[in-house]
C-alpha positions as CSV (number, residue, x, y, z in Angstrom):
1,M,0.0,-0.2,0.0
2,S,1.3,3.4,-0.8
3,R,1.8,6.0,1.6
4,R,-1.0,8.1,0.5
5,S,-3.3,5.0,0.5
6,E,-2.1,4.7,4.0
7,R,-2.9,7.9,5.1
8,V,-6.4,7.9,3.5
9,A,-7.2,4.5,5.3
10,E,-6.1,6.0,8.5
11,V,-8.4,9.2,8.0
12,I,-11.2,6.9,7.0
13,R,-10.7,4.7,10.2
14,Q,-10.6,7.5,12.5
15,E,-13.7,9.4,11.0
16,A,-15.7,6.0,10.5
17,G,-15.1,5.3,14.1
18,R,-16.2,8.8,15.3
19,I,-19.4,8.9,13.2
20,I,-20.4,5.4,14.2
21,L,-19.9,6.1,17.9
22,S,-21.3,9.7,18.0
23,K,-23.5,10.4,14.9
24,L,-25.6,7.2,14.5
25,S,-28.7,6.1,16.3
26,D,-29.8,3.1,14.5
27,P,-30.8,0.5,17.2
28,R,-29.0,-2.2,14.9
29,I,-25.7,-0.7,15.4
30,G,-24.5,-1.6,18.9
31,F,-21.1,-1.1,20.5
32,V,-19.0,-1.2,17.2
33,T,-15.2,-0.5,16.8
34,V,-13.6,0.2,13.5
35,T,-10.4,-2.0,13.8
36,R,-8.8,-1.3,10.3
37,V,-9.5,0.1,7.0
38,D,-8.0,-1.5,3.5
39,V,-8.0,1.1,0.7
40,S,-7.5,0.1,-2.9
41,A,-4.5,1.4,-4.6
42,D,-6.9,4.0,-7.1
43,L,-8.6,5.2,-4.0
44,S,-12.1,3.9,-5.4
45,V,-12.9,1.2,-2.7
46,A,-12.6,1.3,1.2
47,K,-13.3,-1.9,3.2
48,I,-13.9,-0.9,6.6
49,Y,-13.3,-3.8,9.3
50,V,-15.5,-3.5,12.4
51,S,-15.6,-5.4,15.6
52,V,-18.9,-6.1,17.2
53,L,-18.4,-6.7,20.8
54,N,-20.9,-8.0,23.4
55,Q,-23.5,-8.9,20.6
56,K,-23.0,-12.6,19.9
57,G,-24.6,-13.5,16.6
58,R,-25.7,-9.9,15.8
59,E,-22.9,-9.2,13.4
60,G,-25.5,-9.4,10.5
61,I,-27.8,-7.2,12.0
62,T,-25.0,-4.6,12.8
63,L,-23.8,-4.9,9.2
64,R,-27.3,-4.1,7.7
65,G,-27.3,-0.9,10.1
66,L,-24.0,0.0,8.7
67,E,-25.2,-0.5,5.4
68,S,-28.3,1.7,5.6
69,A,-26.3,4.4,7.1
70,K,-23.4,4.1,4.3
71,R,-24.3,7.2,2.3
72,H,-24.2,9.2,5.7
73,I,-20.9,8.0,6.6
74,Q,-19.4,8.3,3.2
75,S,-20.6,11.5,2.8
76,A,-19.0,12.8,6.2
77,I,-15.8,11.0,5.2
78,G,-15.8,12.8,1.9
79,D,-15.9,16.2,3.7
80,S,-13.0,15.2,5.9
81,L,-10.9,13.7,2.8
82,G,-11.1,16.5,0.8
83,L,-10.7,14.3,-2.1
84,R,-12.5,14.7,-5.8
85,K,-14.3,11.3,-5.3
86,T,-14.9,9.6,-1.9
87,P,-14.2,5.8,-1.8
88,E,-16.9,3.6,-1.9
89,L,-17.3,1.9,1.6
90,I,-17.8,-1.9,2.2
91,F,-18.2,-3.0,5.6
92,R,-17.0,-6.4,6.9
93,V,-16.8,-8.1,10.2
94,D,-13.3,-8.6,11.3
95,P,-12.6,-12.0,12.7
96,G,-9.4,-11.4,14.2
97,I,-10.5,-10.0,17.6
98,K,-12.9,-13.2,17.8
99,H,-10.2,-15.3,16.8
100,S,-7.5,-14.2,19.2
101,I,-10.1,-14.5,22.3
102,R,-10.9,-18.1,21.3
103,I,-7.3,-18.9,21.1
104,G,-6.5,-17.4,24.4
105,G,-9.1,-19.2,26.1
106,I,-8.0,-22.3,24.5
107,L,-4.4,-21.7,25.8
108,N,-5.5,-20.9,29.3
109,D,-7.9,-24.2,29.4
110,L,-4.7,-26.5,28.2
111,A,-2.7,-24.6,30.9
112,R,-5.2,-25.3,33.5
113,E,-5.8,-28.9,32.3
114,R,-1.7,-29.6,32.6
115,G,-1.7,-28.0,36.2
116,E,0.3,-24.8,35.1
117,E,-0.2,-21.3,36.0
118,E,-1.8,-18.7,34.1
119,P,0.6,-15.8,33.2
120,A,0.6,-13.5,36.1
121,E,0.4,-9.8,35.7
122,P,3.4,-7.9,36.6
123,T,3.7,-6.6,39.8
124,A,5.3,-3.4,41.4
125,D,7.1,-2.9,44.7
126,E,6.3,-0.1,47.2
127,E,8.2,2.4,45.0
128,G,6.4,1.5,41.9
129,H,9.0,-0.3,40.1
130,S,8.0,-3.7,38.4
131,E,10.4,-6.7,38.2
132,A,10.3,-6.8,34.5
133,A,11.1,-3.1,34.4
134,E,14.0,-3.9,36.6
135,E,15.1,-7.0,34.6
136,E,15.2,-4.9,31.2
137,E,17.2,-2.1,33.0
138,E,19.7,-4.9,33.8
139,E,19.6,-6.4,30.6
140,S,20.6,-3.1,28.8
141,E,23.1,-2.6,31.3
142,D,25.0,-5.8,30.2
143,D,24.5,-5.1,26.7
144,R,26.7,-1.9,27.1
């Protein structure tokens, strides 16, 4: 992807997220996060990937809501981009987050079955220093 395409994709991601969060009142659109945007090389098409949180099985309903608001979203994005022609928007559910959560759950289940401890959160001492940060400092001193 060219530098220009990347910049356009980032603006579309930010604007689409803002519009979906603050400007749309469609009840079919629940808690939606724009995870990424892929823009075609000629900037004619933008695929907007969304994550639908806490709404199992409602991805299709949410996509229909986004599809019905597409012209409004596209118009607002066009105003922000300042391009001669605004890319056509295509909404897709991003399976990556669900997939990551599922794999994390499987790994945790396997760890429990083997009697292993689940990864602990780093702890900080009374002065607010974490053990991980101290280890990193020691390693960087050793590298010098």
